[in-house]
SERO-4910 file (N, C-alpha, C, O; in steps of 0.05 Angstrom, whole numbers):
BEGIN
 pado doro    nc1    nc2    nc3   cac1   cac2   cac3    cc1    cc2    cc3    oc1    oc2    oc3
  Met    A    436  -2025    205    408  -2027    195    415  -2062    185    434  -2073    174
  Val    A    386  -2071    197    380  -2104    186    366  -2105    170    353  -2084    167
  Lys    A    361  -2125    154    337  -2132    134    322  -2156    147    331  -2179    145
  Val    A    297  -2150    162    279  -2169    169    256  -2173    160    244  -2155    148
  Lys    A    246  -2193    163    217  -2199    138    191  -2187    168    192  -2187    193
  Leu    A    175  -2180    152    152  -2168    175    147  -2192    191    135  -2189    212
  Lys    A    153  -2214    184    130  -2235    196    155  -2232    230    149  -2238    254
  Glu    A    165  -2229    226    190  -2221    250    179  -2204    272    178  -2211    295
  Ile    A    169  -2180    262    165  -2167    287    128  -2159    278    116  -2151    298
  Ala    A    116  -2160    260     76  -2162    257     64  -2180    252     70  -2203    244
  Gln    A     41  -2167    259     18  -2184    253     -1  -2178    223      2  -2157    210
  Ser    A    -19  -2196    215    -29  -2186    195    -59  -2192    199    -69  -2207    216
  Arg    A    -72  -2180    180   -103  -2193    182   -109  -2185    152   -102  -2164    142
  Ser    A   -126  -2209    135   -127  -2191    109   -167  -2206    108   -177  -2223    123
  Gly    A   -182  -2188     83   -203  -2203     78   -208  -2191     45   -189  -2188     30
  Asp    A   -229  -2186     39   -238  -2182      5   -267  -2171     11   -282  -2175     30
  Lys    A   -271  -2154    -14   -298  -2157    -15   -293  -2141    -41   -282  -2119    -42
  Gly    A   -306  -2160    -71   -305  -2158    -97   -280  -2167   -105   -274  -2191   -103
  Asn    A   -265  -2149   -115   -246  -2157   -127   -222  -2140   -117   -199  -2142   -126
  Thr    A   -231  -2123    -97   -209  -2118    -75   -201  -2130    -53   -215  -2147    -41
  Val    A   -172  -2122    -42   -169  -2133    -14   -157  -2111     -3   -146  -2091    -12
  Asn    A   -165  -2124     35   -159  -2102     46   -131  -2122     65   -136  -2145     70
  Val    A   -106  -2111     73    -89  -2129     91    -84  -2100    117    -77  -2078    112
  Ala    A    -90  -2109    139    -82  -2092    149    -46  -2103    163    -34  -2124    155
  Leu    A    -41  -2094    172     -9  -2093    182    -11  -2083    209    -25  -2062    211
  Phe    A      2  -2094    234      0  -2087    261     21  -2095    270     30  -2118    271
  Ala    A     33  -2063    283     53  -2061    293     63  -2071    323     42  -2067    334
  Pro    A     76  -2079    339     82  -2078    368     83  -2054    378     69  -2055    398
  Asn    A     92  -2031    376    101  -2016    389     99  -1993    365     92  -1994    342
  Gln    A    110  -1970    385    106  -1938    373    135  -1943    345    132  -1942    321
  Glu    A    152  -1948    357    182  -1940    345    176  -1967    311    175  -1959    288
  Ile    A    173  -1987    316    169  -2003    295    138  -1988    282    132  -1994    259
  Tyr    A    128  -1978    291    100  -1964    269    108  -1948    257    101  -1945    233
  Asp    A    134  -1926    273    150  -1906    253    158  -1924    225    152  -1919    202
  Ile    A    175  -1946    236    191  -1951    206    173  -1969    186    180  -1975    163
  Phe    A    152  -1976    197    132  -1989    182    123  -1960    161    130  -1959    138
  Leu    A    109  -1943    173    104  -1917    157    128  -1905    138    120  -1897    116
  Ala    A    154  -1904    143    174  -1900    126    182  -1921    112    191  -1912     91
  Glu    A    184  -1953    110    188  -1970     89    160  -1984     79    163  -1992     56
  Val    A    138  -1988     87    120  -2008     74     98  -1985     67     79  -1978     81
  Thr    A    105  -1977     44     90  -1957     29     71  -1969      7     72  -1991     -2
  Pro    A     57  -1951      3     32  -1972    -22     51  -1976    -35     57  -2000    -33
  Glu    A     72  -1960    -56     89  -1974    -85    108  -1991    -75    124  -1995    -93
  Lys    A    116  -2009    -47    122  -2019    -47    111  -2049    -43    119  -2070    -53
  Val    A     90  -2044    -26     71  -2070    -28     55  -2073    -49     43  -2094    -47
  Lys    A     47  -2056    -76     42  -2058    -98     60  -2083   -111     54  -2106   -117
  Glu    A     91  -2064   -112    104  -2089   -120    114  -2111   -102    133  -2123   -112
  His    A    105  -2119    -77    109  -2144    -66     90  -2150    -79     87  -2174    -79
  Phe    A     75  -2139    -89     46  -2171    -98     42  -2166   -137     22  -2169   -151
  Thr    A     61  -2161   -141     66  -2158   -165     51  -2181   -178     64  -2200   -169
  Gly    A     38  -2189   -190     26  -2208   -210      0  -2217   -197    -16  -2230   -210
  Leu    A     -6  -2211   -173    -23  -2199   -163    -43  -2181   -164    -60  -2179   -182
  Val    A    -39  -2167   -147    -52  -2139   -155    -43  -2119   -178    -22  -2107   -180
  Glu    A    -68  -2120   -196    -70  -2102   -221    -80  -2072   -213    -73  -2053   -227
  Gly    A    -89  -2070   -200   -102  -2040   -190    -79  -2022   -173    -55  -2026   -178
  Glu    A    -89  -2003   -152    -84  -1984   -143    -85  -2002   -117   -100  -2020   -110
  Val    A    -54  -1983   -100    -61  -1993    -76    -54  -1971    -54    -32  -1963    -50
  Val    A    -74  -1965    -42    -87  -1940    -18    -78  -1956     15    -87  -1977     25
  Arg    A    -57  -1937     26    -55  -1940     47    -76  -1919     64    -89  -1900     55
  Phe    A    -72  -1934     98    -88  -1913    111    -76  -1923    133    -70  -1946    138
  Asp    A    -73  -1905    142    -52  -1901    177    -62  -1899    200    -74  -1878    205
  Leu    A    -61  -1916    217    -81  -1916    238    -69  -1915    275    -69  -1932    294
  Pro    A    -60  -1888    272    -40  -1892    297    -38  -1901    325    -19  -1909    338
  Asn    A    -75  -1897    332    -77  -1904    357    -76  -1937    354    -70  -1945    376
  Ile    A    -78  -1956    339    -72  -1983    339    -38  -1984    329    -29  -2005    337
  Phe    A    -20  -1972    317     -7  -1979    311     -4  -1997    283     14  -2012    277
  Ala    A    -35  -1991    264    -33  -2007    251    -29  -1988    223    -24  -1964    222
  Leu    A    -32  -2007    200    -36  -1997    174    -49  -2014    152    -42  -2037    147
  Asn    A    -66  -2002    141    -91  -2018    122    -81  -2004    101    -78  -1980     96
  Phe    A    -76  -2043     83    -77  -2028     55   -101  -2043     44   -114  -2063     51
  Val    A   -104  -2022     17   -134  -2024      0   -127  -2034    -26   -123  -2019    -45
  Cys    A   -127  -2056    -28   -110  -2058    -57   -133  -2070    -79   -146  -2090    -73
  Lys    A   -136  -2056   -105   -156  -2062   -119   -150  -2078   -140   -126  -2080   -144
  Glu    A   -168  -2090   -157   -166  -2109   -173   -146  -2132   -171   -133  -2142   -189
  Ala    A   -147  -2139   -149   -134  -2156   -136   -136  -2191   -137   -117  -2207   -136
  Leu    A   -157  -2194   -140   -175  -2221   -144   -187  -2242   -170   -203  -2259   -172
  Asn    A   -160  -2223   -193   -169  -2241   -217   -207  -2236   -214   -221  -2256   -216
  Gly    A   -219  -2209   -211   -255  -2207   -218   -267  -2213   -200   -291  -2207   -202
  Gly    A   -259  -2227   -174   -267  -2231   -150   -274  -2263   -139   -264  -2283   -148
  Gly    A   -288  -2261   -123   -291  -2289   -103   -308  -2313   -124   -303  -2337   -124
  Ser    A   -327  -2301   -140   -341  -2320   -159   -335  -2324   -182   -337  -2344   -195
  Ser    A   -324  -2298   -189   -309  -2307   -224   -284  -2311   -223   -275  -2314   -246
  Ser    A   -269  -2312   -208   -231  -2315   -203   -231  -2344   -207   -252  -2356   -204
  Ile    A   -214  -2353   -211   -206  -2384   -223   -180  -2388   -193   -178  -2411   -185
  Arg    A   -165  -2367   -181   -148  -2365   -166   -149  -2387   -141   -171  -2391   -131
  Leu    A   -131  -2398   -133   -134  -2418   -111   -146  -2396    -81   -167  -2400    -68
  Asp    A   -130  -2379    -76   -148  -2354    -61   -154  -2336    -71   -142  -2315    -75
  Asn    A   -185  -2348    -80   -202  -2324    -92   -215  -2299    -76   -231  -2283    -86
  Leu    A   -205  -2299    -49   -212  -2294    -31   -208  -2270    -18   -223  -2253     -6
  Gly    A   -171  -2271    -23   -154  -2259     -5   -142  -2255     20   -129  -2236     28
  Lys    A   -150  -2284     32   -146  -2293     55   -117  -2298     60   -106  -2299     82
  Cys    A   -106  -2300     34    -74  -2309     39    -60  -2282     38    -36  -2283     44
  Phe    A    -71  -2256     31    -54  -2237     32    -41  -2223     54    -23  -2207     53
  Gly    A    -53  -2232     74    -45  -2226     94    -12  -2240    106      9  -2229    113
  Ser    A    -17  -2265    105     16  -2278    106     25  -2274     81     42  -2290     75
  Asn    A     19  -2255     60     41  -2261     40     52  -2233     43     76  -2234     42
  Leu    A     44  -2212     46     54  -2179     59     75  -2199     92     99  -2198     90
  Leu    A     72  -2203     97     86  -2213    131    115  -2218    119    135  -2210    131
  Arg    A    116  -2236     89    139  -2237     78    163  -2223     63    185  -2230     54
  Met    A    149  -2202     62    161  -2175     59    182  -2163     78    178  -2159    102
  Glu    A    209  -2158     60    233  -2158     75    231  -2118     79    224  -2101     62
  Ile    A    241  -2115    105    248  -2089    106    274  -2075    122    288  -2093    131
  Glu    A    280  -2058    127    306  -2047    150    301  -2033    171    285  -2013    169
  Val    A    314  -2041    194    302  -2035    208    327  -2036    233    339  -2057    239
  Asp    A    329  -2015    242    350  -2014    263    357  -2038    282    340  -2052    292
  Glu    A    383  -2041    285    383  -2066    299    380  -2062    330    367  -2079    342
  Gln    A    387  -2048    338    379  -2044    369    350  -2042    377    339  -2054    396
  Ile    A    336  -2019    353    296  -2028    357    286  -2054    354    264  -2059    364
  Leu    A    303  -2075    339    298  -2099    338    307  -2117    357    296  -2139    358
  Leu    A    323  -2111    371    338  -2126    399    325  -2119    411    325  -2137    428
  Glu    A    304  -2098    422    286  -2083    444    249  -2098    435    229  -2097    449
  Thr    A    253  -2108    410    222  -2110    398    215  -2141    407    194  -2150    416
  Ile    A    239  -2154    401    241  -2180    403    248  -2198    423    248  -2222    420
  Lys    A    257  -2181    453    260  -2196    469    238  -2199    489    240  -2215    508
***
């Protein structure tokens, strides 16, 4: 097993509604998606966003498109119109999630990035 940042093997997209952010994580294939199911849990995502996400993190699995969608509540310090954060609309959460490290079987990693 090797540690790898999600940015090496995934894509993301994020958006907001009020004080809630959603972050979608897309795997390139079934093998990586299966690893995401085990490694990218709501608890780990909340820990990764320590200091930003104050509420619950809920994960929705989308196996037909090899994606996970995380809904992060109380994540924008009140929301776009009341927050004084630089990213008061949650657009950077996707790229922030891609900095998370997970463990991947080396053979699967090599097959994915070739």
